[in-house]
DOPA-742544 format. One line per 3 residues: their letters; for each residue y, x, z of C-alpha. Coordinates in steps of 0.2 Angstrom, whole numbers. Layout:
REM DOPA-742544
A> Y:X:Z; ...
***
This chain:
REM DOPA-742544
MYR> -199:210:103; -186:223:110; -185:212:126
LLN> -205:215:127; -205:233:124; -191:236:136
IEF> -202:228:150; -216:240:146; -205:254:146
QKL> -197:249:161; -215:249:170; -220:267:162
RHN> -204:274:169; -210:273:187; -226:278:182
RAS> -228:295:186; -246:297:182; -243:289:164
KIL> -226:300:160; -236:317:163; -251:309:153
IIT> -239:305:138; -229:323:139; -247:332:139
YFV> -252:322:124; -235:327:113; -237:345:119
LLT> -255:344:112; -249:339:98; -237:353:97
SIA> -250:365:103; -259:362:84; -243:377:79
LIA> -254:388:90; -268:389:78; -257:401:66
AIK> -256:414:80; -277:415:81; -279:430:74
FDI> -295:444:74; -293:464:67; -310:473:74
GPI> -310:486:60; -314:480:46; -315:461:52
KFH> -299:454:48; -297:436:54; -279:426:53
LAE> -282:407:53; -265:402:45; -269:415:30
MGI> -283:406:24; -273:393:19; -275:381:34
FNF> -257:377:33; -255:374:15; -246:358:6
PYI> -255:345:4; -271:352:14; -261:353:29
WHF> -259:334:31; -277:333:31; -281:346:45
NSY> -268:341:55; -271:322:57; -288:326:59
IAA> -288:339:73; -272:329:81; -283:313:80
FFK> -295:321:96; -281:321:108; -278:302:107
LFL> -289:300:124; -273:304:134; -264:290:128
AIV> -279:278:129; -278:282:146; -261:276:149
IVS> -263:259:139; -280:257:151; -270:261:167
MMA> -257:249:159; -267:235:161; -276:239:175
NEY> -260:241:186; -257:225:181; -271:219:190
SNK> -270:228:204; -251:228:206; -250:210:204
TLK> -237:213:191; -246:203:178; -245:187:190
QNL> -227:189:193; -223:191:176; -230:175:172
IDG> -220:168:185; -205:174:178; -207:164:163
LSK> -218:177:152; -231:169:143; -248:176:141
KEF> -247:178:122; -228:188:127; -240:197:137
VLS> -251:204:126; -239:204:113; -229:218:123
KFY> -243:227:127; -250:227:108; -231:230:104
TVI> -231:247:115; -247:252:106; -238:252:90
VFA> -223:261:96; -236:276:103; -246:276:87
LVS> -228:275:77; -220:292:86; -236:299:87
TLF> -236:299:68; -219:302:64; -220:318:78
LFV> -235:324:68; -225:322:53; -214:334:57
VSL> -224:347:66; -235:347:50; -218:348:39
LLG> -214:364:46; -228:372:50; -232:368:29
LGF> -213:376:24; -218:390:35; -233:395:31
SNY> -239:388:13; -240:395:-1; -234:379:-10
TEL> -217:371:-8; -214:361:-22; -210:344:-17
SII> -222:335:-27; -236:343:-19; -227:344:1
FSD> -227:324:-2; -244:321:-10; -258:318:1
LDY> -247:307:15; -262:294:16; -267:303:28
LLA> -254:302:39; -256:283:37; -275:283:41
FFV> -269:293:56; -256:279:61; -270:266:59
KLV> -284:272:66; -272:275:82; -268:257:82
GFF> -286:252:81; -290:263:95; -276:257:107
SFC> -280:241:103; -299:241:108; -291:251:124
LFL> -281:237:128; -295:224:125; -306:235:137
GVL> -291:236:150; -291:217:148; -310:214:149
VKR> -315:226:162; -297:226:174; -302:244:180
SAF> -295:259:170; -310:271:175; -323:258:171
ALG> -312:253:156; -315:271:149; -334:272:156
FLF> -336:257:145; -328:265:130; -339:281:131
VWQ> -354:269:132; -349:260:116; -348:277:108
FIE> -366:281:115; -372:262:108; -364:264:90
GIV> -376:282:90; -392:273:95; -388:259:83
FGV> -385:272:70; -400:282:74; -413:266:74
LRW> -407:262:56; -410:279:49; -427:277:57
KTD> -430:261:49; -424:262:32; -412:279:27
AET> -395:289:30; -387:279:14; -390:261:23
ATS> -386:268:40; -372:275:35; -366:258:24
VMQ> -368:248:40; -362:259:53; -344:259:45
FFP> -341:240:51; -343:247:69; -326:249:78
LNS> -326:266:83; -337:272:65; -322:262:57
MSN> -310:273:64; -318:290:64; -320:286:45
LIK> -303:285:41; -300:304:42; -316:313:36
QPF> -321:332:42; -309:342:32; -316:358:35
SRL> -327:361:20; -311:354:8; -304:372:13
SAV> -303:384:-2; -309:400:10; -324:388:13
QTV> -328:384:-4; -324:400:-12; -340:406:2
ANQ> -351:390:-4; -349:396:-22; -354:415:-18
VGE> -370:407:-11; -372:396:-24; -370:380:-13
KFD> -358:365:-19; -350:351:-7; -352:334:-12
FDY> -341:325:-1; -330:311:1; -312:317:8
AVH> -302:301:2; -294:289:13; -300:274:5
WYE> -291:254:6; -306:246:13; -309:258:25
IVI> -290:254:32; -294:235:29; -310:237:39
VLG> -300:245:56; -285:233:55; -298:218:56
WTA> -305:226:71; -287:228:77; -284:209:76
IFV> -299:205:84; -298:217:99; -279:207:100
FLS> -285:193:98; -300:194:111; -287:201:122
FRL> -278:184:122; -293:175:123; -299:180:139
LKM> -282:182:147; -280:165:144; -296:158:149
RDL> -295:169:167; -286:161:182; -274:172:188
***
């Protein structure tokens, strides 16, 4: 495993665009802290996000993992480019000539995916912990370390999404086309959901769509905004009540892990079938 990872990171080390994207990604993860600086003070209207409880434990794990997931596209570009560069630079053929099997080649990419997801999760944990310790009204250990399942969901979501990008990179061979296909697939899932709602009902459509790849990844971390205590208070004052399931469910994780296994397997099968 170490040998395969070393090969991949040697390639990334000499790719300037990838290094810029990786650095940008982690800078953006850190920029979540800037939300604390958002403050409006216009006459009687005072608005300070940090004081609204978004950095309270354990809510911060949910909020930050949801926001951080939007930045994953930067690493997705790196992963797709890794595969595209293998074809354009002929390094794939050279790796196979040097004794690397096609299975090891795919595994080296997948191990890189896991490392990216793991480092991202650990980085998010540290940023969230520091923000929570600085702004949270609750500092009891039992509260601080509750709801950490959102970080697990974040990790699984990244692994699943990056594995999909890896598969598209193998399938299409060109990074621009692979990323284009990613957006097209998102559009296709949206169309399927619309057709299902039209033919059946919202509940049935949602039940079916949870098995589609991008929707299953999206379902891992639901929107956290209506869970915010300030929003709940306003809703109660106007007689509204949010009936929303914010939890991370084990079967949602299993679905994404299933797609991850499928994408890695298909990547290997495609590579094995091709005459390189």
